[in-house]
C-alpha positions, -999 to 999 in steps of 0.1 A, spaced: -29 223 -549 -52 198 -526 -28 186 -494 -35 153 -485 -16 153 -449 -16 182 -425 11 204 -421 37 198 -401 37 207 -366 74 210 -345 68 206 -305 102 200 -293 134 197 -302 169 186 -280 193 206 -274 170 239 -267 201 255 -270 241 255 -288 265 270 -304 266 266 -345 266 226 -359 254 215 -336 234 188 -341 199 183 -326 167 162 -329 135 177 -339 106 164 -330 69 167 -338 37 157 -361 35 153 -396 70 159 -402 67 141 -438 61 107 -452 101 108 -469 134 123 -473 122 132 -505 90 146 -490 113 172 -466 115 200 -488 127 232 -466 141 226 -426 153 263 -411 162 271 -378 166 304 -367 165 314 -398 189 294 -416 183 269 -442 195 233 -428 181 209 -454 214 203 -467 222 185 -433 186 173 -425 187 135 -423 147 118 -422 145 96 -395 108 90 -392 74 117 -397 79 125 -360 115 127 -357 141 150 -377 177 153 -374 205 181 -388 228 204 -370 223 243 -366 239 265 -391 255 299 -381 221 321 -384 220 360 -378 194 356 -352 202 341 -317 167 327 -311 144 320 -335 114 288 -345 123 259 -362 99 255 -397 96 229 -417 79 225 -454 66 194 -467 56 186 -503 24 166 -486 21 188 -458 33 226 -468 45 246 -444 48 240 -411 42 255 -376 64 254 -341 54 254 -306 97 259 -294 122 279 -304 161 275 -306 186 294 -291 219 301 -307 248 306 -285 281 328 -296 307 309 -282 342 331 -276 366 316 -303 399 304 -285 425 318 -304 462 304 -313 479 320 -291 454 318 -260 464 298 -234 439 261 -230 441 232 -210 428 211 -233 431 208 -270 412 228 -294 403 214 -323 401 223 -356 365 237 -368 356 221 -403 329 239 -417 304 234 -447 307 245 -475 266 248 -483 273 250 -525 290 216 -525 282 197 -496 314 190 -487 334 201 -456 359 227 -464 388 229 -438 400 262 -424 440 269 -417 448 277 -384 465 310 -391 426 321 -396 422 316 -363 443 347 -352 422 382 -344 417 403 -373 419 433 -348 441 433 -321 447 467 -314 411 469 -312 407 504 -331 399 509 -367 416 495 -391 434 524 -419 453 510 -442 481 526 -458 498 532 -497 532 525 -490 541 494 -510 552 465 -498 583 461 -516 597 496 -497 583 480 -467 607 450 -473 637 467 -479 631 489 -450 631 458 -427 651 431 -443 644 401 -430 608 415 -406 576 409 -410 543 422 -403 526 393 -392 516 386 -354 523 349 -353 560 355 -370 592 349 -348 605 377 -369 574 400 -360 583 439 -362 557 458 -346 567 491 -369 556 474 -398 523 464 -389 515 496 -374 529 513 -412 507 491 -428 476 490 -408 477 526 -392 497 545 -412 469 571 -414 454 565 -373 460 594 -352 478 597 -319 450 597 -298 436 563 -312 469 547 -308 468 558 -271 436 538 -276 454 509 -294 481 508 -263 455 512 -234 435 480 -248 468 463 -252 476 460 -217 437 453 -210 445 424 -227 477 415 -212 462 418 -174 430 399 -184 463 371 -193 478 375 -163 447 371 -143 436 342 -167 468 323 -154 456 312 -120 423 295 -133 443 286 -164 463 264 -133 428 252 -123 413 240 -153 448 223 -161 455 205 -125 442 177 -144 464 171 -167 497 185 -144 485 152 -130 487 129 -155 516 140 -163 531 134 -127 517 104 -129 535 94 -159 567 111 -146 562 81 -118 556 54 -141 588 65 -161 604 65 -124 597 36 -115 607 16 -152 638 31 -143 641 14 -113 635 -22 -127 652 -14 -150 683 -5 -130 672 -39 -105 678 -63 -130 714 -78 -128 731 -74 -163 766 -87 -168 789 -53 -168 762 -30 -166 768 -1 -145 742 -9 -117 766 -43 -118 798 -31 -109 787 -3 -84 769 -28 -62 801 -45 -66 819 -18 -51 796 -8 -25 800 -48 -13 835 -43 -11 833 -8 8 811 -25 35 824 -53 36 860 -37 42 841 -11 71 830 -39 89 864 -52 93 879 -26 107 851 -14 130 834 -43 143 847 -44 175 841 -4 177 807 -10 168 797 -35 189 803 -16 219 785 12 203 756 -7 201 755 -25 234 762 11 251 730 21 234 710 -8 243 716 -3 280 712 37 275 678 30 257 668 6 284 672 35 310 656 63 287 622 31 287 625 25 324 630 64 333 601 67 306 575 42 314 578 39 352 539 34 353 550 -6 341 555 -7 383 522 7 397 498 -7 362 491 -35 379 469 -18 409 460 5 385 444 -23 363 423 -29 395 411 4 406 401 12 370 381 -25 365 361 -14 401 355 24 385 342 8 347 367 22 327 379 -1 307 390 16 278 419 32 302 428 0 310 428 -11 274 453 18 264 475 12 293 480 -24 282 486 -20 251 512 7 262 526 -16 281 522 -43 254 545 -25 226 566 -15 250 575 -47 271 560 -78 256 589 -89 244 612 -80 265 639 -99 281 649 -79 312 640 -103 343 621 -77 366 596 -62 329 591 -99 320 575 -102 363 560 -70 365 545 -77 327 531 -114 334 509 -103 364 496 -78 341 484 -101 318 472 -119 348 449 -92 352 438 -86 316 429 -125 317 404 -118 348 391 -85 331 390 -110 295 364 -132 313 345 -102 335 336 -87 300 327 -116 285 302 -124 315 288 -89 308 285 -93 273 265 -129 275 240 -116 305 212 -109 294 189 -83 292 213 -55 273 209 -29 254 226 -33 218 254 -1 227 263 -25 258 270 -54 232 293 -33 208 312 -22 235 320 -50 257 329 -68 220 349 -40 209 369 -46 245 374 -79 244 384 -72 203 411 -51 213 424 -73 244 423 -101 219 406 -121 234 403 -162 225 376 -171 200 347 -151 188 333 -128 213 307 -112 187 290 -148 171 290 -154 211 269 -132 220 247 -134 185 242 -171 197 236 -159 238 210 -135 219 194 -160 201 187 -183 229 175 -160 251 147 -144 226 136 -183 220 133 -179 256 117 -153 262 93 -163 232 85 -197 254 75 -184 283 51 -160 273 34 -189 254 37 -207 292 27 -179 309 -6 -173 295 -12 -214 288 -3 -221 324 -28 -187 339 3 -172 353 -2 -134 347 24 -125 359 41 -102 331 77 -93 327 90 -59 315 93 -63 273 123 -48 263 120 -18 236 144 -17 207 174 -4 223 171 -31 244 160 -10 277 132 -25 297 97 -10 301 65 -20 315 41 -42 293 7 -28 285 -12 -59 296 4 -52 330 -18 -21 340 -45 -44 329 -37 -73 344 -33 -53 375 -69 -34 373 -85 -64 364 -73 -84 395 -84 -56 419 -120 -53 404 -126 -89 408 -105 -97 440 -126 -73 464 -157 -96 472 -173 -132 454 -207 -109 460 -195 -81 436 -212 -71 408 -194 -81 372 -180 -47 355 -203 -32 330 -175 -37 303 -168 -76 308 -184 -89 278 -156 -64 262 -128 -77 282 -95 -88 258 -91 -128 254 -65 -144 261 -49 -154 221 -52 -113 218 -27 -110 249 -10 -133 241 -3 -122 204 2 -87 210 29 -94 239 46 -121 215 52 -94 190 59 -74 211 91 -96 228 99 -98 187 99 -65 177 117 -54 210 147 -80 200 149 -91 169 157 -53 159 189 -53 175 198 -90 176 197 -85 130 215 -50 139 245 -65 159 242 -93 130 249 -65 105 275 -44 132 293 -80 130 294 -85 88 306 -46 82 331 -47 109 319 -14 128 312 -35 159 357 -30 160 363 3 151 338 25 133 364 52 124 385 19 101 422 24 121 421 -13 127 416 -26 93 426 -65 102 405 -65 131 375 -56 105 384 -77 80 386 -106 101 357 -99 112 340 -98 75 357 -135 68 344 -149 98 306 -133 90 307 -151 55 316 -180 69 284 -180 97 261 -169 75 247 -196 68 240 -202 105 229 -168 113 203 -175 87 188 -202 101 187 -187 138 161 -157 120 144 -187 103 139 -206 138 130 -170 153 96 -169 124 94 -202 126 88 -203 159 66 -171 159 44 -177 129 43 -216 150 35 -204 185 3 -179 171 -4 -207 145 -9 -232 180 -30 -200 196 -53 -190 168 -45 -218 140 -39 -248 159 -54 -274 132 -28 -260 105 -1 -273 133 12 -315 124 5 -338 147 36 -341 171 38 -299 173 5 -299 187 14 -304 221 45 -282 219 26 -249 205 -13 -257 214 -27 -257 241 -58 -236 240 -86 -254 237 -99 -240 268 -99 -209 254 -129 -188 245 -130 -184 207 -123 -151 191 -149 -136 168 -141 -117 135 -132 -89 156 -102 -101 177 -90 -117 152 -94 -85 133 -66 -71 157 -44 -97 158 -43 -94 118 -33 -63 126 -7 -71 158 8 -96 130 8 -72 104 29 -42 125 53 -67 132 54 -82 96 62 -42 86 93 -34 116 104 -64 110 110 -51 68 123 -19 78 153 -35 87 159 -48 52 159 -83 59 158 -106 35 118 -115 23 123 -155 20 133 -154 61 95 -131 63 76 -154 42 61 -176 64 54 -142 86 29 -131 49 22 -175 47 5 -170 86 -14 -136 76 -30 -151 41 -46 -180 66 -55 -153 92 -70 -133 68 -84 -163 50 -93 -174 92 -108 -141 101 -136 -138 68 -149 -174 74 -152 -171 109 -166 -132 107 -192 -153 80 -201 -177 108 -207 -153 134 -230 -132 112 -247 -160 103 -256 -169 142 -267 -135 147 -290 -132 114 -304 -168 126 -310 -152 165 -326 -116 151 -359 -141 156 -357 -130 189 -351 -93 181 -386 -87 164 -412 -67 182 -436 -68 152 -436 -27 150 -451 -18 115 -436 15 100 -458 35 72 -441 14 45 -457 -18 62 -419 -31 78 -406 -41 108 -377 -33 116 -361 -70 111 -351 -62 71 -331 -33 85 -310 -50 112 -304 -80 93 -291 -58 62 -271 -37 93 -258 -75 106 -238 -78 71 -227 -45 64 -214 -47 100 -199 -75 92 -181 -63 57 -168 -31 80 -148 -55 106 -134 -69 72 -122 -40 63 -85 -48 74 -83 -82 68 -97 -79 29 -73 -49 27 -40 -58 1 -10 -52 16 22 -42 -4 34 -83 -2 0 -96 0 -21 -114 -24 -58 -107 -23 -76 -140 -4 -108 -134 -29 -92 -143 -59 -84 -176 -47 -110 -200 -61 -115 -223 -24 -121 -193 -7 -141 -174 -28 -162 -208 -33 -167 -210 2 -172 -171 8 -200 -172 -18 -213 -200 5 -212 -187 35 -229 -154 25 -260 -182 7 -257 -192 40 -267 -163 61 -295 -152 33 -313 -184 40 -309 -183 76 -327 -152 75 -351 -161 55 -359 -193 75 -362 -168 108 -389 -151 84 -407 -182 83 -403 -196 114 -418 -162 127 -447 -167 104 -457 -201 116 -446 -195 152 -477 -201 174 -491 -169 200 -474 -189 228 -439 -191 210 -443 -157 196 -453 -139 224 -426 -160 248 -400 -144 224 -410 -118 226 -406 -114 260 -375 -127 260 -365 -99 238 -377 -76 260 -361 -87 292 -327 -79 271 -340 -41 269 -332 -17 291 -371 -6 291 -382 -37 294 -414 -32 315 -428 -5 292 -425 -26 268 -443 -55 276 -473 -31 289 -472 -8 251 -465 -44 229 -498 -63 221 -488 -100 199 -506 -95 162 -532 -124 150 -512 -149 129 -526 -138 99 -515 -99 103 -479 -120 114 -483 -134 75 -487 -99 60 -457 -84 83 -436 -113 68 -446 -107 35 -444 -72 36 -410 -75 45 -401 -102 17 -413 -80 -3 -387 -52 6 -360 -83 10 -365 -83 -27 -369 -52 -40 -342 -34 -16 -322 -48 12 -306 -76 -18 -296 -54 -39 -287 -32 -14 -263 -59 -2 -250 -76 -34 -236 -29 -41 -221 -40 -4 -205 -73 -11 -192 -57 -41 -180 -27 -29 -161 -50 -5 -142 -71 -32 -167 -106 -27 -170 -122 -59 -203 -143 -69 -228 -114 -61 -247 -128 -88 -252 -163 -72 -258 -146 -37 -286 -123 -53 -299 -151 -73 -307 -178 -47 -315 -155 -22 -342 -139 -45 -355 -178 -53 -357 -188 -18 -375 -152 -5 -397 -157 -37 -406 -194 -23 -414 -181 7 -436 -148 -5 -456 -175 -24 -458 -196 5 -469 -177 28 -495 -157 5 -515 -186 -5 -520 -195 34 -530 -158 41 -554 -157 13 -566 -197 24 -572 -185 56 -594 -150 47 -607 -162 11 -622 -194 23 -642 -185 56 -659 -152 28 -664 -181 -2 -680 -204 25 -703 -178 40 -718 -173 3 -739 -205 0 -754 -205 36 -767 -171 33 -778 -172 -3 -806 -198 14 -810 -187 42 -847 -187 54 -853 -216 30 -850 -191 0 -857 -205 -31 -852 -189 -69 -884 -204 -82 -900 -186 -57 -892 -160 -43 -908 -123 -36 -903 -90 -61 -866 -77 -53 -868 -51 -30 -822 -43 -25 -793 -67 -20 -801 -96 6 -782 -92 42 -759 -122 31 -739 -100 3 -734 -72 29 -723 -98 49 -697 -105 26 -690 -69 16 -678 -58 54 -657 -94 56 -640 -84 22 -639 -48 36 -622 -61 75 -598 -74 53 -592 -46 31 -584 -27 62 -563 -54 83 -537 -58 49 -538 -18 42 -532 -13 82 -496 -27 76 -488 -26 38 -514 -4 13 -490 -26 -15 -501 -59 -8 -540 -47 -12 -541 -48 -47 -530 -84 -50 -546 -99 -19 -578 -83 -30 -573 -94 -66 -575 -132 -49 -596 -134 -27 -622 -116 -49 -614 -140 -75 -617 -174 -47 -657 -152 -39 -661 -148 -82 -658 -186 -89 -677 -197 -54 -704 -172 -72 -704 -188 -102 -707 -223 -89 -735 -211 -73 -757 -200 -102 -747 -227 -122 -757 -252 -95 -791 -239 -99 -816 -256 -120 -844 -230 -125 -849 -195 -118 -881 -176 -121 -888 -137 -134 -879 -126 -97 -856 -153 -86 -836 -143 -118 -839 -103 -111 -823 -112 -75 -795 -130 -86 -786 -104 -112 -792 -73 -82 -769 -93 -65 -743 -105 -88 -738 -65 -103 -736 -52 -69 -711 -76 -62 -691 -69 -90 -697 -31 -93 -685 -26 -56 -649 -45 -62 -644 -33 -97 -620 -17 -88 -597 -54 -80 -610 -78 -105 -586 -93 -128 -595 -115 -159 -597 -146 -137 -626 -123 -114 -641 -112 -145 -646 -141 -162 -663 -157 -135 -692 -132 -130 -698 -137 -170 -704 -172 -163 -724 -163 -139 -745 -138 -151 -743 -163 -186 -763 -184 -158 -790 -161 -154 -822 -160 -179 -820 -124 -199 -842 -94 -187 -867 -85 -219 -891 -60 -196 -876 -24 -201 -894 -25 -162 -874 -50 -151 -847 -31 -162 -852 -4 -147 -859 -20 -112 -826 -36 -116 -811 4 -123 -827 16 -89 -818 -9 -68 -783 -10 -77 -780 31 -70 -802 24 -40 -773 -3 -28 -746 19 -39 -760 49 -24 -767 28 10 -731 19 11 -715 46 4 -696 50 32 -686 11 31 -673 13 -6 -653 38 -7 -622 17 5 -626 -4 -31 -618 34 -48 -589 39 -66 -577 63 -49 -575 63 -9 -558 75 22 -523 70 33 -517 45 66 -513 57 99 -481 46 119 -496 28 147 
């Protein structure tokens, strides 16, 4: 029978092991199309089909039956696929069965086995769970009649689960024929079982601890309920009667012993006062000890002594104690003022702040010292940020040491730089400028770095102080003073919005300071005077903006690690977005300026491919710009891709197009500059190089025609290589609109290329074509009256030499330009020859032969560079001549052509298809 589906494949089972009747889930492929399709299921050799529940073609649920094999495969059989295979196996565990006489800390459910014949649950009696052979030896049934045993042991039983169990009955019934040695082994087995039970008692107790605790809790609840029931006053209840009796007895006792007990209480009070005076005599020395410990800074000792004195004498009525305690309170009030002053003093470390707050809390200082400290820190951080801005705006480079993360002072990184630069500038006015003066860090960059140091150094401690205030760890790290902790948490909840406003003010102030230094136009008009003032500073390049972005990102990441809510840091994310966009635009604009100045660096040195270094410098400038934008364009967690913003895409694309057009304009300017301009720019370029004098001697300015060819070669390279390479770089760095950039650039460079090509052809073709007519009619030559031809005349040889000169000029610069240039020039020459031949009114026999000789000589010499237009011109010129009918004339024509080719073989070699590779000049 053909199968419509592949055989079943079992790839997983869960769980992978278990006892009999464990419910398992089988997963795999092609496990049937339905319940009717499933015709076989076995696990470890046991048929599980009756318990199987088909769920889907990849899932079956069933129960594992008691199999003989401990481990085996899972085999599924379907009508559509036949017998399947399995890549997994199931391990069948053999659990120890708990007997009815065994101790157990948990309830043992009665097992229900499946009757495979009727598919119905069949219960098993608990007695069937008893051990079959408690002695552990072979059973040897005797032949004693049961009636005789019952008569011998009346009222007893051989069932060891019975209360009237008789061991003799059991032995006669099951071991009548057993030898004495076997019985000794049975006794040993019983001893082992007993010892095992004794050893298991401890484990049983450990396993049942939870049960015992639950029982204890239940008994406690019952006792509590009894107490509550007894507390209710029910008339004529035993509790009510007992209460009346006890109250009456108490009143009678008070009446009898009131005076005696009063004297006793007074004596006890006096005795206790003397004992307390003797024990706490330190109270009289406490004011002086407080002064000494305050001077030494042992505030913990002062607080402990004060707590002890307060607990003993805080509510005393003894006048002398009250006087001394009042002096102690005076000292403590002074200590509170001192600690509060130290707490609000800046700068200070987080450790000291927590310590002073805990001291003030233990001294029960009025108000909320923790919040006062938080408020003072907030104002101080704002002042630090303002001082940092004023320092750079005012030009005062006195760097205040920034604080590290723990609040300790550390010298600013700018201090050493300022000191070094001041030493270099302060020597003399006639000192030469340092070689690295171009790379001095701008003021805005230093300001952002220092401002970031202030925020990173102070805001983490500020946030940690708030967190300690919220969770109450400022007052008791061990959690002993729960009242203070709860009070702290309550105050923190009430001031949560105020602290949020503080964080918002700090982050907003940071962002506004950075905007004022870098993006002043993004600030409202009223805030530009507060946060701006950088108009006289140097404009930053893309490299410095990248460094600022790196600094601001570091600040944002440092604050993010503190788990500050994202909504409080969103303003920094918005600032980063605008800085990244600004950096992109500035880099593109500066690259435009750099590309515009490339014309001054043109040295007109041509390589083997006819290229100068200008295209390579242009490509390198753009690639370096893209590499410098790698970090600003990088997408950090929580940031967006700025190139996906429509406005940024359009602006970046337009600026990239502008860069391309600027470079093309540079090429056009170089091609149209006069010799004096080129020489001037060339000299200015050389003066900026280290070997300027050597370069001036070696370099020669090319002619205007050579410049046209060089620029043409560069344009060809731009079209073939540079623009495509830049498009790949643009796509690699994620810039969009590369197709538009490439398309516009290609159009612009082709327009320039066509313009330059036409200019060059006009300059070279017109003189050659113009020299043909004077050369033909030199010496009063007349086609109607001329001698027998003896060879090609000089004017044609001169024209060929001029064409060879053009060929040499083009070939020296770029061999790729030779075909197109010569084809265009030769087309003009052929057109001029055609016009001249058509203008002749009549030819003599010798004139026609001479004209045909010169046309054929010219056509054969330049045949490799003729195009359709040139061939048509030559055909029209030949058609204008009388045909040669004489064999002698044809022979003479052939001889003269061979003579011409032989005599000018060397000159005509350049017109052959294969030529020597150009040599670098």
